KOLKOLPA-52135 format. One record per atom (N, C-alpha, C, O): residue number from 1; atom name; x, y, z. Coordinates in pm, whole numbers, plus 32768, in hexadecimal, padded with zeros to 4 digits. Atoms other than C-alpha are relative to their C-alpha. Last residue first. Example, Ala and Ser with C-alpha at 12.3 -4.5 7.8 and 13.67 -1.06 7.14 Angstrom:
BEGIN
pos|site|u|v|w
2|N|7FAE|7F89|7FFA $
2|CA|8557|7F96|82CA $
2|C|7FB3|806D|8049 $
2|O|7FE6|80DC|805A $
1|N|8059|7F89|8000 $
1|CA|84CE|7E3E|830C $
1|C|805A|8078|8000 $
1|O|80C2|8076|8042 $
This chain:
BEGIN
pos|site|u|v|w
132|N|7FFA|8013|7FA4 $
132|CA|8186|8D1A|8B45 $
132|C|8067|806C|807A $
132|O|806C|804F|80F2 $
131|N|7FB9|7FD2|7F8F $
131|CA|80F3|8D7F|8A2B $
131|C|802F|7FB4|8074 $
131|O|7FD9|7F61|8091 $
130|N|8038|7FB6|7FBA $
130|CA|8089|8C91|8911 $
130|C|8044|8070|8079 $
130|O|80B8|8050|8095 $
129|N|8007|8053|7F9B $
129|CA|81AD|8C0F|881F $
129|C|7F77|8060|8049 $
129|O|7F70|80D3|801F $
128|N|8052|7F93|7F8D $
128|CA|8169|8C44|86C9 $
128|C|7FDD|7FF2|80A6 $
128|O|7F72|7FC7|80D2 $
127|N|7FE0|7FE0|7F29 $
127|CA|8279|8B96|862D $
127|C|7F93|8067|8004 $
127|O|7FA0|80DA|7FDB $
126|N|8022|7F8D|7FBF $
126|CA|8279|8B72|8486 $
126|C|7FA9|8000|807A $
126|O|7F2E|7FFC|8074 $
125|N|80C0|7FF8|7FB9 $
125|CA|82E9|8A49|83F6 $
125|C|8059|8060|8051 $
125|O|80CD|806C|807B $
124|N|7FE6|7F5E|7FB7 $
124|CA|83DE|89ED|82CD $
124|C|7F98|7FF6|8060 $
124|O|7F30|7FB5|8055 $
123|N|8043|7FA3|7FCF $
123|CA|8447|8876|8254 $
123|C|7FE4|806D|805E $
123|O|801D|8072|80CB $
122|N|7FB1|7F8F|7F88 $
122|CA|8546|87E1|816F $
122|C|7F30|8036|803E $
122|O|7ECB|804C|7FFC $
121|N|7F83|7FCA|8022 $
121|CA|853A|868E|80D4 $
121|C|8006|809A|8020 $
121|O|8079|80C0|803A $
120|N|7FFA|7F61|7FE8 $
120|CA|8444|85F3|81AA $
120|C|809F|8026|7FEF $
120|O|8103|801B|8035 $
119|N|7FE5|7FE0|7FA0 $
119|CA|8429|8480|8106 $
119|C|8046|8099|7FF9 $
119|O|808A|80CB|7FA0 $
118|N|8051|800F|7F6F $
118|CA|8350|83C5|802D $
118|C|8045|8032|8082 $
118|O|801D|8008|80EE $
117|N|7FE2|8063|7FBE $
117|CA|8476|83F0|7F12 $
117|C|7FE4|7FB8|805C $
117|O|802E|7F65|8091 $
116|N|7F83|8029|8076 $
116|CA|847E|855B|7F3B $
116|C|8013|7F6E|800E $
116|O|804F|7F47|8073 $
115|N|7FAE|8072|7FE7 $
115|CA|8381|85FB|801F $
115|C|8044|7FEA|7F8B $
115|O|8040|8036|7F2A $
114|N|7FFF|803C|808A $
114|CA|832F|877B|8052 $
114|C|808A|7F74|8011 $
114|O|80FD|7F6D|803E $
113|N|7FAF|8069|802D $
113|CA|82A3|87F3|8194 $
113|C|8020|7FA7|7F59 $
113|O|7FD3|7F63|7F16 $
112|N|7FEF|803D|8054 $
112|CA|81EA|8908|8235 $
112|C|809E|7F78|7FC1 $
112|O|8114|7F67|7FE0 $
111|N|7F4C|803E|802D $
111|CA|81F5|892F|835C $
111|C|7FD2|8001|7F92 $
111|O|7F60|7FD7|7F9F $
110|N|8037|805D|8066 $
110|CA|80D1|8A33|840F $
110|C|80B4|7FDB|7FB1 $
110|O|8120|8016|7FA9 $
109|N|7F96|8007|807D $
109|CA|80FD|8A5B|858A $
109|C|7FCD|7FD8|7F5F $
109|O|7F7F|7F7B|7F49 $
108|N|8071|8003|8089 $
108|CA|8004|8AF8|8698 $
108|C|807F|7FE9|7FA1 $
108|O|80CC|8046|7F87 $
107|N|7FCA|7F8B|8094 $
107|CA|80FC|8ADC|87C5 $
107|C|7F67|7FC0|7FC9 $
107|O|7F15|7F6B|7FED $
106|N|804E|7FF0|8090 $
106|CA|8061|8AA0|894A $
106|C|8048|7FFF|7F54 $
106|O|8053|8075|7F33 $
105|N|7FA7|7FD0|80C4 $
105|CA|816F|8A4C|8A42 $
105|C|7F88|7FD5|7FCB $
105|O|7F64|7F60|7FCA $
104|N|8051|8016|8093 $
104|CA|80B9|89B8|8BA2 $
104|C|803D|808A|7FA5 $
104|O|8037|8101|7FC1 $
103|N|7FD8|7FA0|805C $
103|CA|81E9|89B5|8CCC $
103|C|7FB2|7FC9|7F83 $
103|O|7FDD|7F6D|7F3E $
102|N|8076|8023|7FF7 $
102|CA|8205|8871|8DBC $
102|C|7FD4|8056|7FDE $
102|O|7F7F|8064|8035 $
101|N|8011|80A7|8049 $
101|CA|836D|88CF|8DDD $
101|C|7F7B|7FFB|7FF7 $
101|O|7F5E|8067|802B $
100|N|7FE0|8074|7FD1 $
100|CA|8396|8A50|8E3C $
100|C|7FF5|7F95|7FBA $
100|O|7FF7|7FA2|7F3F $
99|N|806F|8076|7FEE $
99|CA|8356|8B73|8D13 $
99|C|8066|7FA5|8095 $
99|O|80E0|7FB5|809A $
98|N|8063|7FEA|7FA7 $
98|CA|8422|8C8D|8D0C $
98|C|7FB0|7FB5|804C $
98|O|7F83|7FC5|80BD $
97|N|7FD9|7F77|802F $
97|CA|8547|8BF0|8BFB $
97|C|7F71|8055|8083 $
97|O|7F3B|7FE7|8087 $
96|N|7FE4|7F87|809C $
96|CA|84D5|8AB7|8C21 $
96|C|8017|8066|7FF8 $
96|O|7FB9|808D|7FB3 $
95|N|8024|7F4F|8031 $
95|CA|84D8|89D7|8D50 $
95|C|8020|8048|7FAB $
95|O|8096|806B|7FA6 $
94|N|7F85|7FA5|7F84 $
94|CA|84CC|8854|8D60 $
94|C|7FE0|8091|7FF1 $
94|O|7F7A|80BA|7FB9 $
93|N|7FA8|8053|7F3D $
93|CA|83C8|8761|8CDB $
93|C|8046|803C|8035 $
93|O|8053|801E|80AB $
92|N|7F3A|8023|7FFB $
92|CA|8300|885D|8BEF $
92|C|8041|7FA3|8098 $
92|O|8042|7FA7|8114 $
91|N|8008|7FDF|7F74 $
91|CA|81B6|8830|8B7B $
91|C|8095|7FF0|801A $
91|O|80F1|7FA8|7FF1 $
90|N|7F98|8082|7FC0 $
90|CA|818B|8844|8A1C $
90|C|7FF5|8027|807F $
90|O|7FBB|808D|80A3 $
89|N|7FF6|800D|7F86 $
89|CA|803D|8886|893C $
89|C|8093|7FE9|8038 $
89|O|80CA|7F85|800B $
88|N|7F95|806D|7FC1 $
88|CA|8048|88C7|87EA $
88|C|8000|803B|806B $
88|O|800D|80B4|807C $
87|N|800A|7FB3|7F83 $
87|CA|7F2A|8940|86EF $
87|C|8073|7FE7|8052 $
87|O|80B8|7FA2|8007 $
86|N|7FFE|8070|7FBA $
86|CA|7FA5|88EF|857F $
86|C|801F|8047|8083 $
86|O|807B|8094|809D $
85|N|7FCA|7F9E|7F73 $
85|CA|7F7D|8973|8414 $
85|C|7FDF|7F9C|80C4 $
85|O|7F9E|7F36|80D7 $
84|N|8075|804A|7F6D $
84|CA|7FD1|888F|832D $
84|C|8033|8065|807F $
84|O|8093|8085|80C5 $
83|N|7FF1|7F73|7FAD $
83|CA|8065|88C6|81D9 $
83|C|7F9C|7FC6|807B $
83|O|7F3F|7F77|8086 $
82|N|80B6|8024|7FA3 $
82|CA|80B0|877E|80F7 $
82|C|803C|8084|8076 $
82|O|80AC|80A4|809F $
81|N|8001|7FC6|7FA6 $
81|CA|81AF|8760|7FB9 $
81|C|7F9A|8020|807A $
81|O|7F22|8011|8060 $
80|N|7FA2|801C|7FDB $
80|CA|81EA|865D|7EE5 $
80|C|801D|806F|805E $
80|O|808D|8073|8090 $
79|N|7F83|8031|8031 $
79|CA|808B|8656|7E12 $
79|C|80BB|7FDC|80AA $
79|O|80BC|7F79|80F2 $
78|N|7FF6|801D|80A4 $
78|CA|7FD8|872B|7EB5 $
78|C|8069|7FE1|7FB0 $
78|O|80CE|8020|7F91 $
77|N|7FAB|805D|8038 $
77|CA|7F69|86DB|803E $
77|C|7FCF|8058|7F6B $
77|O|7F5E|807C|7F4A $
76|N|7FF6|7FBB|8074 $
76|CA|7EB3|8825|8112 $
76|C|807F|7FB1|7FDC $
76|O|80EE|7FD1|8008 $
75|N|7F6A|8045|8035 $
75|CA|7EA5|87CE|828B $
75|C|7FCF|7FF2|7F60 $
75|O|7F60|7FBE|7F54 $
74|N|802D|7FF7|805F $
74|CA|7DA6|8898|83B3 $
74|C|8088|7FC2|7FB0 $
74|O|80F7|7FC5|7FE5 $
73|N|80C6|7F9D|8024 $
73|CA|7D55|889F|84E3 $
73|C|8022|7FB4|7F73 $
73|O|7FE9|7F4D|7F4F $
72|N|802C|7F9F|80B6 $
72|CA|7E99|87AD|8524 $
72|C|7F8F|7FF7|7FCF $
72|O|7F49|7F9B|7FA3 $
71|N|8025|7FD7|8040 $
71|CA|7ED3|8799|86D0 $
71|C|7FFC|8000|7F7E $
71|O|8006|8076|7F5F $
70|N|8018|7FC7|8059 $
70|CA|8014|8723|8754 $
70|C|7F72|7FDF|7F8E $
70|O|7F74|7F8C|7F33 $
69|N|80C1|802F|8040 $
69|CA|8021|86E0|88A7 $
69|C|801B|802E|7F78 $
69|O|8053|809B|7F7F $
68|N|8024|7FB4|8065 $
68|CA|8188|86E7|895B $
68|C|7F88|7FAE|7FA2 $
68|O|7F6D|7F3A|7F83 $
67|N|807E|8059|8086 $
67|CA|81DF|8621|8A9B $
67|C|7FD3|807C|7FBC $
67|O|7FB3|80DF|7FFF $
66|N|8060|809C|7FB9 $
66|CA|82A1|862A|8BA6 $
66|C|7FC2|7FC5|7F83 $
66|O|7FA6|7F5C|7F4A $
65|N|80B6|8029|8020 $
65|CA|8395|875A|8AD1 $
65|C|7FB3|7F7C|8042 $
65|O|7FD8|7F15|800B $
64|N|807B|7F8C|7FCA $
64|CA|84EB|87E0|8B0E $
64|C|7F4D|7FD4|7FF5 $
64|O|7EE1|800B|800C $
63|N|7FD2|7FDC|7F35 $
63|CA|85AB|8670|8B69 $
63|C|7FAE|806E|7FF2 $
63|O|7F52|8074|8045 $
62|N|8035|806D|7F7D $
62|CA|84DE|85D2|89FC $
62|C|8014|8060|80A2 $
62|O|7FBD|807F|80F4 $
61|N|8097|7FF2|8019 $
61|CA|84F8|8744|891C $
61|C|7FE0|7F77|807C $
61|O|7F9D|7F8C|80E1 $
60|N|7FFE|7FAA|7FC0 $
60|CA|86BD|8724|8934 $
60|C|7F3C|7FE8|804D $
60|O|7F2D|7FB6|80BC $
59|N|7FCA|8043|7FCD $
59|CA|866C|85A8|889E $
59|C|800E|806A|806B $
59|O|7FEC|8046|80DC $
58|N|806D|804E|7FF4 $
58|CA|85BF|866A|8760 $
58|C|8011|7FD1|80DE $
58|O|7FBE|8001|812C $
57|N|8097|7FA4|7FD0 $
57|CA|8696|8771|8776 $
57|C|7FA0|7F8D|805A $
57|O|7F79|7F81|80CE $
56|N|7FBE|7FB7|7F47 $
56|CA|87C1|8671|8774 $
56|C|7F91|8057|801A $
56|O|7F59|804B|8087 $
55|N|8033|8086|7F8F $
55|CA|86EE|85D3|864E $
55|C|8019|7FFB|8068 $
55|O|7FE2|7FBB|80C2 $
54|N|808D|7FFA|7FF1 $
54|CA|86C5|8717|8572 $
54|C|7FF6|7F87|807E $
54|O|7F9E|7F7B|80D3 $
53|N|802F|7F63|7FAE $
53|CA|882B|8790|85B8 $
53|C|7F74|7FA2|7FF2 $
53|O|7F5F|7F72|8061 $
52|N|7FB1|802C|7FAB $
52|CA|88A3|8611|8504 $
52|C|7F8D|8054|8063 $
52|O|7F2D|8022|809D $
51|N|8042|8070|7FBD $
51|CA|878B|8654|8404 $
51|C|8048|7FBF|806E $
51|O|8011|7F5B|809C $
50|N|7FC1|805E|8059 $
50|CA|87F9|87C5|8392 $
50|C|7FEE|7F5E|8045 $
50|O|800F|7F67|80BC $
49|N|7FB9|8041|7FCB $
49|CA|8782|88E5|8444 $
49|C|8012|7F90|7F7B $
49|O|7FF6|7FA3|7F05 $
48|N|8026|8045|8041 $
48|CA|872E|8A5A|83EE $
48|C|8073|7F49|800D $
48|O|80ED|7F42|8005 $
47|N|7F78|806D|800C $
47|CA|86F1|8B29|84F3 $
47|C|7FE3|7FBA|7F96 $
47|O|7F6D|7FAB|7F76 $
46|N|8031|8082|8079 $
46|CA|85E7|8C74|8538 $
46|C|8096|7F7F|8004 $
46|O|80FE|7F95|8042 $
45|N|7F73|7FEA|8095 $
45|CA|86EE|8DB0|85C3 $
45|C|7F80|7FA1|7F90 $
45|O|7F76|7FAC|7F16 $
44|N|8003|7F86|802B $
44|CA|85CA|8DAB|8719 $
44|C|8059|8018|7F3F $
44|O|802D|805D|7EE3 $
43|N|7FB7|7FF0|8052 $
43|CA|859F|8C1E|8728 $
43|C|8035|80B3|7FC2 $
43|O|805A|80C5|7F4E $
42|N|7F3A|8064|7FD2 $
42|CA|8508|8C09|887A $
42|C|807C|8058|7FA9 $
42|O|80CF|80AB|7FCC $
41|N|801F|7FCF|7F5C $
41|CA|83ED|8D44|8826 $
41|C|806E|7FA2|8039 $
41|O|80D2|7FCC|8073 $
40|N|805C|803B|7FCB $
40|CA|83F9|8CFB|869E $
40|C|8005|8047|80A1 $
40|O|7FF4|80C0|80AB $
39|N|8015|7FB9|7F61 $
39|CA|84CC|8D25|8574 $
39|C|7F85|7FFC|804C $
39|O|7F1B|7FE9|8011 $
38|N|7FF4|7F7A|8015 $
38|CA|846F|8C36|8468 $
38|C|7FF1|8050|807D $
38|O|7F9A|804C|80D4 $
37|N|8053|7FEF|7F9E $
37|CA|84FE|8ABD|84B0 $
37|C|8009|80A6|7FC5 $
37|O|8070|80DB|7F9E $
36|N|8024|7F64|7FA4 $
36|CA|853E|8A56|8382 $
36|C|7FE8|8027|8017 $
36|O|7F94|8066|7FD7 $
35|N|8067|7FF8|7FE4 $
35|CA|85B4|889D|8343 $
35|C|802F|80D4|802D $
35|O|808E|8104|806C $
34|N|7FC2|7FB2|7FDE $
34|CA|86C1|881E|820E $
34|C|7F5E|8052|8061 $
34|O|7EFB|806C|801C $
33|N|8066|7F88|7FD1 $
33|CA|86C6|86DD|81F7 $
33|C|802F|806E|801C $
33|O|809F|807C|804D $
32|N|7FF8|7F83|8018 $
32|CA|87EA|862C|811D $
32|C|7FAF|8082|8058 $
32|O|7FC8|80FA|8054 $
31|N|7F80|8006|7FD6 $
31|CA|87B5|84C8|81BD $
31|C|8018|80CF|8017 $
31|O|8017|8119|807A $
30|N|7FA9|7FEF|8047 $
30|CA|8611|84FC|815C $
30|C|808B|802F|8023 $
30|O|8093|80A9|8033 $
29|N|7FEE|7F6D|8056 $
29|CA|8554|84EB|8287 $
29|C|8059|7FD6|7F98 $
29|O|80A4|7F7B|7FBB $
28|N|8059|7F93|8083 $
28|CA|845C|8424|8309 $
28|C|802F|8045|7FAE $
28|O|7FF6|8087|7F57 $
27|N|805A|801F|80A1 $
27|CA|8527|8311|8369 $
27|C|7FAC|8055|7FB5 $
27|O|7F8B|8056|7F3E $
26|N|7FAC|7FE2|806D $
26|CA|85E7|83F9|8470 $
26|C|7FCC|7F8A|7F8C $
26|O|7FEC|7FA5|7F18 $
25|N|8001|7F90|803C $
25|CA|850F|83DE|855C $
25|C|800B|8056|7F86 $
25|O|7FD1|80B0|7F49 $
24|N|809E|7FD5|8030 $
24|CA|84D3|828B|85C1 $
24|C|7FCF|807F|7FDB $
24|O|7F58|8096|7FC2 $
23|N|8049|8014|806F $
23|CA|8645|828D|856E $
23|C|7F70|7FF3|7FD4 $
23|O|7F3C|7FFA|7F65 $
22|N|7F6F|806A|8038 $
22|CA|86D4|836F|86A6 $
22|C|7F71|7F91|7F90 $
22|O|7EF7|7F9E|7F9A $
21|N|7F3A|7FE7|7FD7 $
21|CA|85AA|840D|8770 $
21|C|8027|7F8A|7FA0 $
21|O|7FF3|7F1C|7F8A $
20|N|7FA1|8042|8044 $
20|CA|83E9|83E2|8746 $
20|C|8089|8043|7FE4 $
20|O|8085|80B1|7FAE $
19|N|7F72|7FE3|7FA1 $
19|CA|8358|8465|8882 $
19|C|8056|7FD8|7F69 $
19|O|80D0|7FDB|7F76 $
18|N|7FCB|809C|7FAD $
18|CA|8201|83E0|8802 $
18|C|8083|8009|8061 $
18|O|809D|7FC9|80C7 $
17|N|8049|802F|7F95 $
17|CA|818D|8535|8791 $
17|C|8019|7FBD|807A $
17|O|8012|7FD6|80F2 $
16|N|7FED|7FAF|7F85 $
16|CA|82A1|8558|86CE $
16|C|7FC9|8000|806B $
16|O|8003|7FF6|80D7 $
15|N|7FA2|7FE2|7FA9 $
15|CA|8243|8429|8652 $
15|C|805F|801F|8045 $
15|O|80AA|7FE4|8093 $
14|N|7FEC|8097|7FA2 $
14|CA|80FB|8461|85FE $
14|C|8062|7FF8|805B $
14|O|805F|801C|80D0 $
13|N|8020|7F7A|7F6C $
13|CA|816A|85B9|854B $
13|C|7FDA|7F94|806F $
13|O|8015|7F94|80DB $
12|N|7F91|7FED|801F $
12|CA|8231|84B6|8426 $
12|C|7FC7|809F|80C2 $
12|O|7FFB|80E4|8119 $
11|N|7F97|8065|7F6A $
11|CA|810A|83E4|8455 $
11|C|807D|8048|8025 $
11|O|80BA|8013|8082 $
10|N|8042|8027|7F85 $
10|CA|803C|84D2|83DF $
10|C|8080|7FD8|8041 $
10|O|80D1|7FF9|8097 $
9|N|803B|7F7E|7F86 $
9|CA|80FF|858A|82F0 $
9|C|7FF3|8006|80B2 $
9|O|801A|8044|8115 $
8|N|7F85|7FC9|7FE2 $
8|CA|815C|842D|8240 $
8|C|7FDC|8065|8031 $
8|O|7F91|803E|808A $
7|N|7FDC|8091|7FAD $
7|CA|7FDA|83EA|81F2 $
7|C|8083|8035|8086 $
7|O|8075|8065|80F7 $
6|N|805C|7FF2|7F86 $
6|CA|7FEE|8550|813D $
6|C|8020|7F95|807D $
6|O|8072|7FA1|80D8 $
5|N|7F9A|7FC8|7FCF $
5|CA|80FF|84EE|8081 $
5|C|7FCE|803A|8049 $
5|O|8011|8065|80A7 $
4|N|8005|7F5C|7FEB $
4|CA|803A|83EC|8046 $
4|C|8071|805B|803B $
4|O|80CA|8038|8089 $
3|N|8061|7FAB|7FBA $
3|CA|8053|8282|8078 $
3|C|8036|806E|7FB2 $
3|O|80A0|806C|7F74 $
2|N|7FB0|7F7C|7FFC $
2|CA|808D|815A|7F91 $
2|C|7FAB|809B|806D $
2|O|7F35|80BB|807B $
1|N|8047|7F9A|8037 $
1|CA|7FFC|8009|7FEA $
1|C|802B|8061|802E $
1|O|8044|8076|80A5 $
């Protein structure tokens, strides 16, 4: 059974929510993936990552958050391109910025995925964090 890019995008988001790291996360990406994070409250200058940096960030996320919930509000797919609108909730495991552990952080995210051969070759995301 063949998966569409939209199916793969949903599997990817579910894996993120489940705390996937290492090979369980790497399987979604092309080896030369480029991940661009637009400027936001946490990354004021934005960032650009490759696969190794993305996997390191996933590990850090597991240390920082004891729970992450991804609610897909909208998903649009056309061929190898998928756009997602996501409401994200993270519960901190440790103190973060001015928040004590066990605090909620909410984020409204737009994610644009570009697939090549069934793997994410490019990801660009825009984060709109609610005030904390």
